[in-house]
Structure formats: C-alpha cells, structure tokens
C-alpha positions as CSV (number, residue, x, y, z in Angstrom):
1,M,-22.6,-7.2,43.7
2,A,-21.4,-5.7,40.5
3,T,-18.9,-3.3,40.1
4,T,-19.0,-0.9,36.9
5,W,-15.8,-1.3,34.7
6,T,-13.0,1.7,35.7
7,A,-9.7,2.2,34.3
8,S,-6.1,1.5,35.7
9,T,-7.8,-0.4,38.7
10,S,-6.5,-3.4,40.7
11,L,-8.8,-6.3,40.6
12,S,-8.9,-9.8,43.1
13,V,-10.2,-13.4,41.7
14,G,-13.4,-13.7,41.9
15,N,-14.7,-9.4,41.6
16,I,-17.8,-9.0,38.9
17,I,-17.0,-6.6,36.8
18,A,-20.1,-5.0,35.0
19,P,-19.4,-3.3,31.7
20,T,-20.0,0.7,31.6
21,S,-22.5,0.0,28.8
22,A,-24.8,-3.1,29.6
23,S,-26.0,-3.8,26.2
24,S,-25.2,-7.6,26.4
25,G,-27.1,-8.2,29.5
26,L,-23.8,-10.3,30.9
27,F,-21.1,-9.8,33.9
28,F,-17.5,-10.7,33.8
29,K,-16.1,-12.7,36.9
30,V,-12.3,-12.0,37.4
31,T,-10.4,-15.3,37.2
32,V,-7.1,-14.0,37.0
33,A,-6.2,-11.0,39.2
34,G,-4.2,-8.0,38.0
35,T,-5.0,-3.9,37.0
36,T,-7.1,-3.2,34.6
37,S,-6.4,-1.2,31.1
38,S,-6.5,2.4,30.4
39,S,-9.5,1.7,28.0
40,E,-12.4,-0.8,28.4
41,P,-12.0,-4.0,26.7
42,N,-14.2,-5.6,24.2
43,W,-16.6,-7.7,26.0
44,A,-17.7,-11.0,24.6
45,T,-21.4,-11.2,23.9
46,S,-21.9,-14.8,24.8
47,I,-21.7,-16.8,28.2
48,G,-18.5,-18.9,28.9
49,E,-16.1,-16.6,27.1
50,T,-12.6,-15.4,28.2
51,V,-12.2,-11.5,28.1
52,Y,-8.7,-10.4,28.4
53,D,-8.2,-6.5,30.0
54,N,-4.3,-5.8,30.2
55,D,-3.1,-8.7,32.7
56,V,-6.7,-9.0,34.1
57,R,-8.8,-12.2,32.9
58,Y,-12.4,-12.5,32.9
59,I,-15.2,-15.0,32.2
60,S,-18.8,-13.8,31.1
61,F,-21.7,-14.9,32.7
62,S,-25.7,-13.9,32.2
63,A,-26.9,-11.4,34.7
64,T,-29.5,-13.8,36.0
65,F,-26.9,-16.3,38.2
66,S,-25.9,-13.0,39.7
67,D,-29.6,-12.8,40.9
68,L,-29.8,-16.2,42.3
69,Q,-27.3,-15.4,44.7
70,P,-29.7,-13.3,47.1
71,I,-31.3,-15.3,49.9
72,N,-34.8,-14.3,47.6
73,P,-34.0,-14.5,44.4
74,S,-36.6,-13.1,41.8
75,A,-39.3,-15.8,40.8
76,I,-37.6,-18.2,37.6
77,I,-40.2,-17.5,34.7
78,E,-39.8,-20.7,32.1
79,L,-41.1,-20.3,28.6
80,F,-41.6,-22.6,25.6
81,T,-41.5,-21.9,21.8
82,L,-42.8,-25.2,19.5
83,K,-41.9,-24.4,15.9
84,L,-43.0,-26.6,12.8
85,D,-40.9,-27.3,9.9
86,S,-42.6,-26.1,6.7
87,T,-41.3,-29.0,5.1
88,L,-42.6,-31.6,7.3
89,H,-45.4,-29.9,8.8
90,G,-46.8,-27.5,6.0
91,A,-46.2,-24.5,8.0
92,S,-43.4,-22.5,10.0
93,T,-45.8,-21.5,12.5
94,V,-44.4,-20.7,16.2
95,Y,-46.6,-21.5,19.1
96,R,-45.3,-19.8,22.3
97,F,-46.5,-20.9,26.1
98,H,-45.6,-21.1,29.5
99,A,-46.8,-22.9,32.2
100,G,-48.1,-20.2,34.2
101,S,-46.2,-18.0,37.3
102,N,-46.9,-16.8,40.8
103,M,-47.2,-13.6,39.2
104,N,-49.5,-14.2,36.1
105,A,-51.2,-17.4,36.6
106,N,-53.6,-17.2,33.6
107,G,-52.6,-14.6,30.6
108,Q,-49.7,-13.8,29.3
109,I,-46.5,-13.2,29.3
110,V,-45.0,-10.9,27.2
111,W,-40.8,-11.7,26.5
112,D,-38.6,-9.5,24.1
113,G,-41.9,-8.4,22.5
114,N,-43.7,-12.0,21.9
115,S,-46.4,-12.8,24.0
116,Y,-46.3,-16.2,25.6
117,Y,-49.7,-17.7,26.4
118,R,-51.0,-19.9,29.4
119,F,-50.6,-23.6,28.7
120,P,-50.4,-26.5,31.1
121,I,-47.3,-28.0,30.1
122,Q,-44.6,-29.8,32.1
123,V,-41.3,-31.1,31.2
124,S,-38.6,-33.4,32.9
125,G,-35.3,-34.4,31.9
126,F,-33.5,-31.9,30.9
127,A,-30.2,-32.7,33.4
128,F,-26.6,-33.8,32.1
129,Q,-26.2,-37.2,33.8
130,N,-23.3,-39.1,33.8
131,G,-22.5,-37.6,30.7
132,Q,-25.1,-38.6,28.6
133,I,-27.1,-36.0,25.9
134,P,-30.5,-35.3,28.0
135,R,-33.5,-36.6,26.2
136,P,-36.2,-34.6,28.1
137,K,-39.9,-35.8,28.4
138,L,-42.7,-33.2,27.4
139,V,-46.3,-33.5,28.5
140,I,-48.8,-30.5,27.5
141,S,-52.3,-30.4,27.9
142,N,-54.7,-31.4,24.9
143,G,-57.0,-28.4,25.7
144,G,-57.3,-25.1,24.4
145,N,-56.6,-22.0,25.8
146,T,-59.1,-19.2,25.2
147,G,-57.2,-15.9,23.6
148,S,-53.7,-17.7,23.2
149,S,-52.4,-18.1,19.7
150,V,-53.6,-21.9,19.8
151,A,-56.9,-20.3,21.0
152,N,-59.6,-23.1,21.5
153,L,-57.2,-25.7,19.9
154,S,-55.7,-28.8,21.2
155,I,-52.6,-30.8,20.6
156,S,-53.8,-33.8,18.8
157,A,-56.0,-30.5,16.1
158,I,-52.3,-29.7,15.6
159,L,-51.2,-33.3,15.0
160,L,-54.1,-33.8,12.8
161,N,-53.2,-31.0,10.9
162,V,-49.3,-31.4,10.3
163,N,-50.1,-35.2,9.5
164,K,-51.9,-33.9,6.4
165,T,-48.6,-33.3,5.0
166,T,-46.5,-35.6,6.4
167,V,-48.7,-39.1,7.3
168,G,-48.0,-40.1,11.1
169,N,-45.1,-37.3,11.7
170,D,-46.9,-36.3,14.9
171,L,-44.8,-33.1,15.0
172,T,-41.6,-35.5,14.8
173,G,-38.8,-33.1,13.9
174,A,-40.5,-29.9,15.3
175,T,-38.3,-27.7,17.4
176,I,-38.6,-27.0,21.2
177,T,-37.0,-24.5,22.6
178,R,-36.9,-23.7,26.4
179,I,-36.5,-20.2,27.7
180,R,-35.5,-19.3,31.4
181,T,-35.2,-15.9,32.7
182,L,-36.4,-13.8,36.0
183,A,-39.0,-12.0,36.7
184,K,-37.6,-8.8,37.1
185,F,-36.1,-8.9,33.4
186,I,-39.5,-9.4,31.6
187,D,-40.9,-6.7,29.7
188,A,-42.8,-3.7,31.0
189,D,-46.1,-4.6,29.3
190,N,-46.3,-7.3,31.6
191,F,-47.1,-5.0,34.7
192,A,-50.4,-2.9,35.1
193,D,-48.5,0.7,34.9
194,G,-46.6,-0.3,32.0
195,Q,-43.4,0.0,34.0
196,N,-40.3,-2.2,34.7
197,A,-37.2,-0.5,35.4
198,T,-35.0,-3.4,35.5
199,A,-36.5,-5.3,31.9
200,D,-34.0,-6.7,30.2
201,P,-34.5,-8.7,26.8
202,T,-31.0,-10.0,27.0
203,A,-31.1,-11.7,30.6
204,E,-31.8,-15.3,30.2
205,F,-29.9,-18.3,30.9
206,P,-28.8,-20.5,27.5
207,R,-31.7,-21.4,25.6
208,E,-32.3,-24.7,25.3
209,I,-33.0,-26.4,22.4
210,Y,-34.3,-29.8,21.3
211,S,-36.1,-31.7,18.3
212,V,-39.4,-33.8,18.9
213,D,-38.1,-37.2,18.4
214,R,-41.5,-39.1,18.7
215,K,-45.0,-39.1,20.1
216,S,-45.0,-41.5,23.1
217,S,-48.5,-41.3,23.9
218,E,-51.9,-39.3,23.5
219,N,-55.1,-39.0,25.2
220,R,-58.2,-36.8,25.7
221,E,-56.3,-35.1,28.5
222,V,-52.6,-35.3,27.5
223,V,-50.0,-35.9,24.7
224,E,-46.5,-36.7,25.6
225,F,-43.8,-36.2,23.3
226,E,-39.9,-37.4,23.7
227,L,-37.5,-34.6,22.8
228,A,-33.6,-35.3,21.3
229,A,-30.9,-33.0,20.7
230,P,-30.4,-32.5,17.2
231,T,-27.2,-34.3,17.5
232,D,-29.1,-37.2,18.9
233,L,-31.7,-37.9,16.4
234,A,-31.3,-41.3,14.0
235,G,-29.5,-41.4,11.2
236,V,-27.4,-37.8,12.0
237,R,-23.6,-37.9,12.3
238,I,-20.9,-35.7,13.0
239,P,-19.4,-34.2,11.0
240,K,-22.2,-34.3,8.6
241,R,-19.8,-33.7,5.8
242,Q,-16.8,-35.9,4.8
243,C,-13.3,-34.3,4.7
244,T,-10.9,-35.3,1.9
245,R,-7.6,-34.0,1.0
246,T,-8.8,-32.6,-2.1
247,E,-10.3,-29.9,-0.1
248,F,-8.3,-30.0,2.9
249,P,-4.7,-30.4,1.9
250,G,-3.7,-31.0,5.6
251,I,-5.7,-34.1,6.4
252,G,-3.1,-37.0,7.2
253,T,-0.1,-34.8,6.9
254,F,2.2,-34.5,10.0
255,S,5.4,-33.0,10.8
256,Q,7.5,-32.9,14.0
C-alpha cells in the first residue's frame, strides 16, 4: 500500500510513496533508503524516472501496477485507436474501439472523455522476445458496428476509401495505439449513476504505438494486419539526420 509523502520521514527500500497531490497518477518506489527533505520534491511525470528527495531515491511507476498486486485485481481494459495519415489516406480520421470487457460486453467505453466502441478484434505478438522489437498482428472483424464511429462500415470499406488516395495502400502507414488501464480508473460516464470515485484518466500502462506495415490477409469475415514499431519499418534508419562537424564541431574530437 502507498503512503502519502511527509517531510523529515525515514523511509526504507521498497516503500511506496504517493505525492500529496496525485495529479500525475504515478506512485514512487524507494530505491535508496534515507530521510525525506523538509519540502516535497518535484515528482516525475513519466514512468521509470528517478526522483531525488534529500538522501532518498525513488523510481516512478504507474498506479495501475500497484492495483495488479491484490489477489483479485481490477479488470484490465484494452483500448485501441486507428489514426489515418492525411497524406497517405486522404484524411486524419481517428477510429476508437475495444474488443469488449466483462463489465460492458456490447456498448462503448469512455476513457479520458473519448468513446471507444465495441468492435471484434484480436491482437498478438506485443511481447519482447530475445531482444527483438515486437511485430504484432492485428485481426479485426470485417463487419460494421451499429452506433459507433464506424457504423455499418467494414474495414474493407475503409481500405477502399484510403486506396482512392494512395492506390494499394491498404492502411499502410496508419498508426495503431494500444491503451491499457484498469476498470476502476475509467470515466464516470461508464456507470449507470454517473459516479466513479476512482476515475483517473492518467492511470494507464505505457502506451504501445505501432504503424501498419502491411495488410497480410483479407476476406469477408476478417482483415489481418502486421504492425511494426516506427523505427522498424523498411527504409527507416536511426539517426534520420546526418551529423557533421560543420554543425557539431565536437564530432571526431577526443581529449584525454
């Protein structure tokens, strides 16, 4: 359990500390024991950052991780966005959808003020293995979903539309974002009484952002896409800008 930060307090390694104002939705785990300062430190706003507090050291982590520790954790909610590229696809439309959940099998889920609509989808391959960058696969139903932003619209219809701008594109270059949070953090709009005391739009796992690399198959039932990290696409190199001594005089200069 997290303890709210207090001044001049002795902390041990492993203690979990919450800022007095939890605006970032992050908790902080003590990695170096010591005594806190007389004033609250500047807390990190991103996961995995080190925070210095007098002689205490913390590492920041998402509130969602602490809620996975109980025997019966809150259900994980998995959301997706599909964002088109106006140059490639003729529009910058954003489609938001989810594959369903125990608490809301057929309707929409509201997260951070945006509605995500029920749309049959299956994903795999997000795990890192043997040091290789994941290349996930996304299989999505080819049928429409009444009442959503893709109402009565199949993925094949979207493909036909974007291919009018770039022939044979098939959504290549579109951005897929995977968002995961816990049911306890979703917006109050999801509940019949419009109340949720634990709603927190900042409490989510790190977002996983991929680009559509290619359409691997398509039939009347489903369309399958292969995804790739932005830096793992064909023709993309890092760094994307050549560094020369004209702009960076220190290049190639070493001193003992």
